Structures are given as C-alpha cells and as structure tokens.
matplotlib code that plots the C-alpha trace (Angstrom):
import matplotlib.pyplot as plt

x = [-6.3, -7.0, -6.2, -7.9, -6.6, -8.8, -7.5, -9.4, -8.2, -9.3, -10.0, -7.1, -7.4, -4.8, -3.4, 0.0, 0.9, 4.6, 5.4, 8.7, 9.3, 9.0, 5.3, 4.0, 0.4, 0.4, 2.2, -0.2, 2.3, 5.8, 7.8, 9.7, 10.6, 14.3, 13.6, 13.8, 11.1, 9.4, 8.9, 5.9, 5.0, 1.8, 1.4, -1.5, -1.0, -3.2, -3.6, -1.9, -1.6, 1.1, 2.7, 3.0, 6.7, 8.4, 12.1, 13.9, 17.3, 18.2, 20.7, 23.8, 22.7, 19.1, 18.1, 15.1, 15.7, 12.2, 9.8, 6.0, 3.9, 0.1, -2.6, -5.9, -4.8, -3.9, -0.3, 0.7, 4.5, 7.1, 10.8, 13.8, 17.1, 20.6, 22.1, 22.2, 21.7, 19.2, 16.4, 12.9, 10.0, 7.2, 3.8, 1.0, -2.1, -5.5, -7.6, -9.8, -13.3, -15.9, -18.3, -21.8, -24.2, -27.0, -30.4, -32.9]
y = [8.4, 7.9, 10.6, 11.1, 13.2, 14.5, 15.8, 17.6, 16.2, 17.5, 15.0, 14.5, 13.4, 11.2, 13.4, 11.7, 8.2, 8.8, 10.4, 11.7, 13.1, 16.6, 15.9, 16.6, 17.1, 13.3, 12.3, 11.2, 10.6, 9.4, 10.8, 14.1, 16.4, 15.6, 11.8, 10.6, 8.1, 7.3, 3.6, 3.7, 6.0, 6.4, 8.0, 8.6, 7.6, 7.5, 4.0, 3.6, 0.5, -2.0, -3.0, -0.8, -0.1, 1.6, 2.7, 3.4, 3.7, 1.8, 3.9, 2.1, 2.9, 1.9, -1.2, -1.7, -4.2, -5.5, -3.6, -4.3, -2.8, -2.4, -1.3, -0.4, -2.2, -5.5, -6.7, -7.0, -7.4, -8.1, -8.5, -8.5, -6.8, -7.9, -4.5, -0.8, 0.3, 1.4, -1.0, -1.4, -3.5, -4.2, -5.9, -6.6, -4.9, -5.9, -3.2, -1.3, -2.5, 0.1, 0.8, -0.3, 2.6, 3.0, 4.2, 5.6]
z = [31.7, 28.0, 25.4, 22.1, 19.3, 16.4, 13.2, 10.4, 7.1, 3.8, 1.1, -1.4, -4.9, -6.5, -9.3, -9.9, -10.9, -9.9, -6.6, -5.2, -1.7, -3.2, -4.1, -0.6, -1.8, -2.5, 0.7, 3.4, 6.2, 7.0, 4.0, 4.4, 1.4, 2.0, 1.4, 5.0, 6.0, 9.2, 10.2, 7.9, 5.0, 3.0, -0.3, -2.6, -6.2, -9.3, -10.6, -13.9, -16.2, -15.3, -12.1, -9.0, -8.3, -5.4, -5.7, -2.5, -0.8, 2.4, 4.3, 5.8, 9.3, 8.9, 10.9, 8.6, 5.9, 5.1, 2.8, 2.7, 0.0, 0.8, -1.6, 0.0, 3.2, 1.5, 1.2, -2.5, -2.0, 0.7, 0.5, 2.7, 1.7, 2.8, 3.2, 2.3, -1.3, -4.0, -4.6, -6.1, -5.3, -7.8, -7.6, -10.1, -8.7, -9.9, -11.5, -9.1, -9.5, -10.2, -7.3, -8.0, -8.6, -6.2, -7.4, -4.8]

ax = plt.figure().add_subplot(projection="3d")
ax.plot(x, y, z, "-o")
ax.set_aspect("equal")
plt.show()
C-alpha cells in the first residue's frame, strides 16, 4: 500500500542574511532551536553581497564528516572534515538573475 502525505505550507520570505538556530521563521527543516541538526537541514536566507558562508560544529559523536552546500538545488561547495570541531564552509554564489517580465 502506498501512502501520501500532504502539508499546507505558507510562503516564507527571506528576511535575514544571517540565520542562527533561534531564527526558526527562516528554518525550513532539519535545524532545531537548540542547534541539533537532522541528516539534512534547509534554511532560507536573503542574498547579500559576497560569498555564502555556513558556520557549524561537528560533535565528537557525529558520524557525519562531509558537508555539502546547495543553493537553489545546485551544489556550490563540498568538503570533508577529519574530526570534531568548529568549522566554516564558504562558496562564491553568482548573483540571482532577475526573472524576465511577461506582458500579456
């Protein structure tokens, strides 16, 4: 038997260019207010000038040691880390192209 789940999600607007776990209005999934992360986490950030940077802590008991950064579904950075500790990962992200306007 197949099961299907449907969720009603309101549209969210990127209001912050810097997000912490406490900014739950900008967290789409996978990041708890206390900082714990699921296998994957998604956040909504406002595009700002300069590179995109993620700062994170890898717990000593975490088996995960590879971080992949996606922007609009495209991989922009990937790096493996040898052990626990505080790290950051940065990527130069091209400016978002304006959508073409459509006239009726």
